[in-house]
C-alpha positions, 0 to 999 in steps of 0.5 A: 499500500505504502508502495501504491499511494507513492506511486498513485501521488507522484504520479498526479504531483509530477504530470502536474509539475509538467504540465505548470512546467509547458504552461511556463515554458510558452510564457516565458521562450527566453528561458526554454531557450536558455536550457535547450543551449544549455543541454546542447553544450553538455550533452548534444542530442545523440543520447538521452540525458541521465542523472549524471548530467544534472550538475552540467545543466544549473539552468535546467535545475533552476528552471524546475526549482522555480517552477515547484515553487511559482505553481505551489501545487500543494499550498496547502500540503498535507493535513497531520495531526499532533500527537499530544498537547503543544504550546506553541507561541502562546497558542494549544494545540490539543492532542489530535488538533488537524494541523494543515501548514500552508507552503503558499504562505513561505514560497509566494512570501515577498519578503523571502523572494522580492518579487514572488510573482515573477517566473525567474529561475536565476532566483536559484542561481549565485553569481557563478552560475551555480544552483544555491539551495534555499531553506524556504524552498519548501514546496515538499514541505519540511522535517518528519512530514517532508515527502516520502517521494521527494527524491523520485519527485526530483530526479523524474522531474529532470529526466523527463523535462531534459528530455523533453526540452532536448527533443522539443520546441514548445510554441502556443498554438495560434498565439492562444497563451495558457493561462497563468491561473489554475484550479484548486483541486486534489492539487493546483493544475494549469486550466486545459491548455494547448501547445505545440512539440516541434521537433528538434532534430 
C-alpha cells in the first residue's frame, strides 16, 4: 500500500508539475532556449540525459525549482495531527488537532523572494551560475513530514523535462497562451491548454 500510495501520488504531482513547466516555458521562451542551449552544450542530441548530467545543467535545475516554487501545486500540503498537546507561541494545539501547513505562505512570500509573482529561475543561481539551496524552498514540505517521494519526484522531473526540452521546442498554437491562473483540486493544476511540440531534430 505504501508503494502504491507513492506511485499514485507521485504520478499526479509529477504530471501536474510538467504541465505547469510547459505553461511557464510558453510564457518565457527565453528560459526554454537558455535550457536548450545548455543541454546542447553538455549533452547534445545523440544521447539521452541521465542523472549524471544534473550538475552540468544548472539552468535546467533552476527552472524546475522555480516551477515548483511558483506553481505551488500543493499550497496547503496534507493535513496532519498533533500526537499530544502542544504549546506554540501562546497557543495550545490539543492532542489530535488537525494541522494544515500553508506552504504557499512561504513559497510566495515577498519578504523571502522579493518578486514572488515573477517567474525568474535565476533566483536559484549564484553569481557563478551554481544552484543555490534556499531554506525557504519547501514545495515538498519539511521536517519529519517531508514528502516521501521527493527524491523520486526530483529525479523524474529532471529526466522528463531535460529530455522534452532536448527533443522538442514548445510553442503556442495560433498565439493562444495558457492561463497562469490555476485550478484548485487534488492539486493546484493549470487550466486546460493547447501546445505544439516542434521536433528539434
